[in-house]
C-alpha positions in Angstrom: -16.2 80.2 -47.5 -12.8 80.6 -46.1 -10.8 77.6 -44.2 -7.6 78.3 -42.5 -5.7 75.5 -41.1 -1.3 74.7 -40.7 -0.5 78.4 -42.3 -2.6 77.5 -45.2 -5.5 79.1 -46.4 -8.1 78.1 -49.1 -11.2 79.6 -50.4 -13.4 79.8 -53.5 -14.6 83.2 -53.5 -13.7 83.9 -56.9 -14.4 87.4 -59.1 -13.5 86.5 -62.3 -10.7 85.9 -64.5 -8.9 88.0 -66.8 -6.7 85.4 -68.9 -4.2 84.5 -66.8 -4.7 86.1 -63.7 -7.1 85.8 -61.0 -9.5 88.0 -58.9 -10.6 86.3 -55.5 -11.9 87.8 -52.8 -9.9 89.7 -49.9 -9.1 87.6 -47.0 -6.4 88.6 -44.3 -3.1 87.2 -44.1 -2.2 87.1 -47.4 1.1 88.7 -49.1 2.3 90.2 -52.0 4.6 87.0 -53.8 2.9 84.5 -51.7 2.5 81.3 -53.7 -1.4 79.8 -54.7 -2.4 76.5 -55.7 -6.0 76.1 -57.7 -7.9 72.7 -57.4 -9.6 72.2 -60.7 -12.5 69.8 -60.1 -11.0 67.1 -62.2 -8.1 67.0 -59.1 -5.8 69.1 -61.5 -3.6 71.5 -59.6 -1.7 74.7 -61.1 0.3 77.2 -58.8 0.4 80.8 -59.0 1.5 83.7 -57.7 0.0 86.8 -55.7 0.6 89.8 -57.7 -1.2 92.4 -55.9 -3.1 92.7 -52.3 -5.5 95.2 -52.3 -8.7 96.1 -49.8 -11.4 95.1 -52.2 -9.3 92.7 -53.9 -6.6 89.6 -54.3 -4.8 89.8 -57.9 -3.5 86.3 -58.4 -1.0 85.0 -61.6 -1.9 81.7 -62.7 1.3 80.1 -64.1 -0.3 77.3 -66.3 -2.7 79.7 -67.3 -6.9 79.7 -66.8 -8.0 77.6 -69.1 -10.2 75.4 -67.7 -10.1 77.0 -64.4 -13.8 77.7 -63.5 -14.7 80.7 -60.3 -17.7 78.6 -60.0 -15.6 74.5 -58.9 -12.2 75.6 -58.8 -10.7 76.2 -54.7 -7.9 78.1 -53.8 -5.4 77.6 -51.7 -2.8 80.1 -50.2 0.3 78.7 -49.2 1.4 80.9 -46.7 5.0 80.9 -48.4 6.8 82.7 -51.6 7.9 81.2 -54.2 10.9 78.7 -53.4 13.8 77.3 -55.4 15.9 74.5 -53.8 19.9 75.2 -55.0 23.2 73.4 -54.7 25.8 72.9 -57.0 24.3 69.5 -57.9 22.3 72.0 -60.6 25.1 72.2 -62.9 25.4 70.1 -65.6 21.6 70.5 -65.6 18.7 71.6 -67.7 15.7 73.2 -65.8 12.3 74.6 -67.5 11.2 78.1 -66.3 10.1 77.2 -63.1 13.9 75.3 -62.1 12.0 72.0 -62.9 14.2 69.2 -64.7 13.7 68.2 -68.1 16.6 66.7 -68.9 15.1 63.4 -68.0 17.2 63.4 -64.4 16.1 63.1 -61.2 15.4 66.6 -59.5 18.8 67.4 -57.5 19.0 66.9 -54.0 18.9 71.0 -52.6 21.4 72.0 -50.1 18.5 74.6 -49.3 15.3 76.6 -50.2 16.0 80.0 -51.3 13.2 82.4 -52.1 13.4 83.6 -55.5 12.8 87.4 -54.8 15.9 88.6 -53.5 17.0 91.6 -53.0 19.3 94.0 -54.8 23.2 94.3 -53.3 23.3 96.8 -50.8 25.8 99.7 -52.2 27.3 100.0 -49.3 28.7 96.6 -49.5 29.5 96.4 -52.9 33.3 96.0 -53.9 34.6 97.9 -57.4 34.4 95.0 -59.9 38.2 94.8 -61.2 39.7 91.5 -62.7 38.3 90.2 -66.5 36.1 87.4 -68.0 38.0 86.0 -70.9 35.5 85.3 -73.8 37.5 84.5 -76.9 35.8 86.9 -78.8 38.3 89.5 -79.6 35.7 92.7 -79.8 34.7 91.8 -76.6 38.1 91.3 -74.7 40.3 93.7 -76.6 37.4 96.2 -77.1 34.4 96.0 -74.6 36.2 93.9 -71.8 33.9 91.5 -69.1 34.5 92.6 -66.4 33.5 90.4 -63.0 30.5 91.7 -60.9 29.3 94.0 -64.3 26.3 94.2 -66.0 27.1 94.5 -69.5 24.0 93.6 -72.2 23.8 92.5 -75.7 21.4 94.6 -77.7 20.5 92.9 -81.3 18.0 92.7 -83.3 15.8 90.1 -85.4 17.3 88.1 -87.6 21.1 88.9 -86.1 23.2 86.7 -84.5 23.2 87.0 -80.4 21.8 82.8 -80.2 25.6 81.7 -81.7 27.2 84.8 -79.1 26.0 83.6 -76.6 26.6 80.1 -77.4 29.9 81.3 -78.2 30.4 82.6 -74.9 28.9 79.7 -73.3 31.4 77.3 -74.7 34.7 80.0 -74.3 34.3 82.0 -71.0 36.8 81.4 -68.6 38.3 83.1 -65.6 42.1 83.8 -64.9 43.5 81.6 -61.8 43.5 77.6 -61.5 42.3 78.2 -58.2 39.3 80.3 -59.4 35.6 78.5 -59.7 33.7 79.4 -62.7 30.5 78.4 -63.1 27.2 79.8 -66.1 23.9 80.2 -65.5 22.1 80.7 -68.6 17.9 81.6 -68.7 16.2 81.8 -71.7 12.9 83.1 -71.4 10.0 82.9 -74.7 12.6 80.8 -77.1 11.1 78.8 -80.1 11.5 74.9 -79.9 14.5 75.1 -82.3 16.6 77.6 -80.4 16.0 75.5 -76.9 17.4 72.7 -79.2 20.2 74.5 -79.9 21.5 75.7 -76.9 20.9 72.1 -75.4 23.5 70.6 -77.8 25.5 73.7 -76.7 25.2 72.4 -73.3 26.1 68.5 -74.3 28.9 69.6 -76.8 30.6 72.0 -74.0 33.9 70.8 -72.6 32.9 72.1 -69.7 29.4 71.4 -69.2 29.3 70.0 -65.9 29.9 73.7 -65.1 26.7 75.1 -66.9 23.1 75.6 -65.5 20.5 76.3 -67.8 16.9 77.7 -67.5 14.7 77.2 -70.7 11.2 79.4 -71.1 10.1 78.2 -74.5 7.8 80.4 -76.5 4.6 78.3 -76.3 4.9 78.5 -72.2 2.4 80.3 -70.4 4.4 83.6 -70.5 3.4 84.4 -67.0 6.6 81.9 -66.1 8.8 84.3 -68.2 8.6 86.4 -65.3 10.0 83.8 -62.9 12.5 82.3 -65.1 15.4 84.8 -64.5 14.7 85.1 -60.8 15.0 81.3 -60.7 18.6 81.6 -62.5 19.8 84.5 -60.3 18.7 82.6 -57.1 20.9 79.7 -58.3 23.7 82.1 -58.7 23.8 84.1 -56.0 24.2 80.7 -53.7 27.2 80.0 -55.9 28.7 83.1 -55.6 28.0 84.0 -52.0 27.9 80.7 -50.5 30.0 78.6 -52.7 32.6 81.3 -53.5 32.1 80.9 -57.1 33.3 83.9 -60.0 29.1 83.4 -61.9 28.4 84.5 -65.1 25.0 84.7 -66.0 23.6 84.9 -69.1 19.7 85.9 -69.5 17.2 86.7 -72.5 15.8 87.8 -74.5 14.7 90.4 -72.1 12.4 91.8 -75.2 10.2 88.6 -74.6 10.4 88.8 -70.6 9.2 92.6 -70.8 6.1 91.7 -73.2 5.1 89.1 -71.0 5.6 92.0 -68.0 3.2 94.3 -70.5 0.7 91.4 -70.5 0.2 91.5 -66.8 0.2 95.0 -66.0 -2.3 95.0 -68.9 -4.7 92.0 -67.5 -4.7 94.2 -64.2 -6.0 97.2 -65.9 -2.8 99.4 -64.6 -2.0 102.8 -66.1 0.5 102.1 -68.9 3.3 104.6 -69.6 5.9 104.1 -73.1 4.3 101.8 -75.8 2.1 100.0 -73.4 4.5 99.0 -70.7 4.2 99.6 -67.2 5.7 102.5 -65.5 7.6 100.5 -63.2 9.3 98.5 -65.7 12.8 100.3 -64.7 12.4 99.3 -61.3 11.2 95.8 -62.3 14.4 95.3 -64.4 16.7 97.2 -61.9 15.5 94.4 -59.2 16.7 92.1 -61.4 20.1 93.6 -62.6 20.9 95.0 -59.4 21.5 91.8 -57.6 24.5 91.1 -59.6 27.7 92.3 -58.6 30.9 91.4 -56.2 30.0 91.9 -52.6 32.8 93.0 -49.7 35.3 90.2 -48.1 32.8 87.4 -50.1 35.0 85.2 -53.0 32.3 85.2 -55.3 30.9 87.5 -57.9 28.0 87.6 -60.2 28.5 89.1 -63.5 25.5 89.7 -66.0 24.8 89.3 -69.8 21.5 90.1 -70.6 20.5 90.1 -73.9 17.7 91.6 -76.3 16.1 91.8 -79.7 15.5 95.4 -80.1 12.2 96.5 -81.6 12.8 98.1 -85.5 16.5 98.0 -84.5 15.3 101.1 -82.3 17.8 101.4 -79.5 16.1 104.6 -78.3 13.2 101.6 -77.8 11.9 101.4 -73.7 13.4 98.1 -73.3 16.9 99.0 -74.6 16.8 102.2 -73.1 15.8 101.6 -69.6 18.4 98.5 -70.1 21.2 101.1 -70.8 20.5 103.1 -67.5 20.7 100.2 -65.1 23.4 98.8 -66.5 27.1 99.3 -67.0 28.0 99.6 -70.6 26.3 97.7 -73.8 27.9 95.8 -77.2 25.3 96.5 -79.6 25.5 94.3 -82.9 25.5 95.7 -86.5 23.0 94.9 -89.7 25.4 96.6 -92.0 28.4 94.2 -90.6 26.1 91.1 -90.6 25.2 91.5 -94.1 28.9 92.0 -95.3 29.3 88.3 -93.4 31.5 89.5 -90.7 30.9 87.8 -87.5 30.7 88.5 -84.7 28.9 91.5 -86.3 29.6 94.1 -83.2 29.5 97.5 -84.1 32.1 98.9 -82.2 31.3 103.1 -82.3 28.1 102.6 -80.1 29.2 99.6 -77.9 30.8 100.3 -74.7 32.5 98.7 -71.4 32.3 101.5 -68.8 34.3 99.6 -66.2 37.0 98.2 -68.5 39.5 101.1 -67.9 40.1 99.6 -64.5 40.6 96.0 -65.1 43.4 96.1 -68.2 47.1 97.2 -68.0 49.9 96.0 -66.9 49.6 93.8 -64.3 46.1 92.9 -65.2 45.9 91.7 -69.0 48.8 93.8 -70.7 50.4 97.1 -70.9 49.7 97.9 -74.3 45.5 96.8 -73.7 44.6 100.1 -73.2 46.5 102.3 -75.5 45.9 99.6 -78.3 41.7 99.6 -77.7 42.4 103.3 -77.6 44.1 103.9 -81.4 41.5 101.1 -82.9 38.5 102.9 -81.7 40.1 106.7 -82.7 41.1 105.0 -86.1 38.3 103.0 -87.1 35.8 106.5 -86.4 38.1 108.1 -89.1 37.3 105.0 -91.2 33.7 106.0 -90.9 34.6 109.7 -91.8 37.0 108.8 -94.6 33.8 106.0 -96.1 31.1 108.6 -96.3 33.9 111.2 -97.7 34.2 108.1 -100.5 30.7 108.3 -101.1 30.7 111.7 -102.5 34.0 112.0 -103.9 34.5 108.7 -105.0 37.7 106.1 -104.0 40.1 107.1 -106.8 39.8 111.3 -105.3 40.8 110.6 -101.4 44.6 110.8 -100.6 47.1 108.2 -100.0 46.7 109.3 -96.2 42.9 108.1 -96.3 43.3 105.4 -98.7 45.4 103.7 -96.2 42.8 104.5 -93.4 40.2 102.1 -95.7 42.5 99.6 -96.3 42.9 99.1 -91.9 39.4 99.4 -92.1 38.5 96.7 -94.4 41.3 95.0 -92.3 40.3 95.7 -88.5 36.9 94.2 -90.1 38.0 91.1 -91.8 41.1 90.0 -89.6 40.5 91.3 -86.2 36.5 91.4 -85.9 35.7 88.5 -87.5 36.2 84.9 -86.2 35.4 81.8 -86.5 31.9 80.7 -84.3 34.4 78.0 -82.6 37.6 80.6 -82.6 38.7 80.6 -79.1 41.1 83.8 -79.1 43.1 84.7 -76.1 44.0 87.8 -74.7 47.8 87.6 -76.3 46.3 86.4 -79.4 43.7 89.6 -79.7 46.2 92.1 -78.8 48.8 90.5 -81.4 46.2 90.6 -83.9 45.1 94.7 -83.3 49.0 95.7 -83.8 49.0 93.7 -87.2 46.6 95.7 -88.2 47.4 98.9 -86.6 50.7 98.4 -88.7 48.5 99.0 -91.6 48.8 102.3 -90.8 52.2 104.7 -91.2 53.6 105.4 -87.5 53.0 108.9 -87.9 49.2 107.8 -87.5 48.8 106.3 -84.5 48.3 109.1 -81.6 47.0 107.3 -79.0 49.9 104.5 -78.0 53.5 104.9 -76.8 56.2 104.9 -78.4 58.4 102.2 -76.9 54.7 100.2 -77.5 55.0 101.0 -81.3 58.9 100.1 -80.8 57.9 96.7 -78.9 54.4 95.8 -80.9 54.9 97.6 -84.4 55.2 95.4 -87.0 57.7 97.4 -89.5 57.8 96.1 -93.5 
């Protein structure tokens, strides 16, 4: 039986249930992404979303799961609207669940408008090239892999590595230059444990600029279907703040591995043909539909900068999730297990890390005139250290030349003085570059081939 009134279509024509997937008989007027309401026999109501509209069936994703949902007694209402999120600046300083509902004990913020969470990628023709930096206070990022406004720069981590602590430090410390610049952070966590959720809530409560941060938390025991919605809610709020309120917004979302696992689970429930390692073949497109909503738009003051973070299964950077993420984004920050085992925080592995937009946002008039050359010299010298360490493992350190021993001394100083810093240590860019020159001064001047002579005269620390 089907009923249609005031745009709402009602039916009880269930076909079957597959986990959190409900299969219904086809009916006219239903569209992809349409919101669905399930009413159980006891009066309980659950929300869902149309995933697939076919000639023979309609596939619906049930957010709260199908436990207790009976095809014989439940009624289904198609609400003739997509998932909408009420957005406003009042959402800053607040904590929401994965569907955008407040969980901090305060009332629902008054919305300026309601927006469809299924936003579109920014038109390439309307994109503006990212130029200015966002300072994180972390030397390995600001000095070597500079984050640029409008950039997508993921963090590749692994099980047991301190990616949560690094994300929390970025939330506490991230700033943009210029007193007139309005800045906000939108953080979305998917599939995290309860203790991790408490950790991030404490971070927000103890952050000096907590009124500039909005959090969306989807817990591990929440239905995985909600994880598909969570990053879209966060990006919808970010788009409103950036392009209608002229704010520079830093969006941090993760763990993207949990998001992709939820995507694989839904794909399997819909009997779709799997691709690499069982993930759906459209996972690249799905990730791009999130990432490409970020950037700068011509004639708009605001910007959206994205830091997605993910845990690589078995630290395999060629796994489909980091592999596809790397194709879409402009670089990556890779965490190192060996540096973590040495007690170095943050354990950022520089050789595989890269910020592709860094070169256009640093230098004279933007950061400091020596910044590009210092970064190149640190990379080149640290690469030499890796080679010499491999050589020392074979012949022994006592057989190395004096030059090679100096590079080993530089490597230790670089890791312990430049890379390593406290979780609450907020370094300015000036401090980062000065520390870089301190460790470069361990090397003889004739080994510094990537910096100019005038820069050596100005910044090199002679004994």
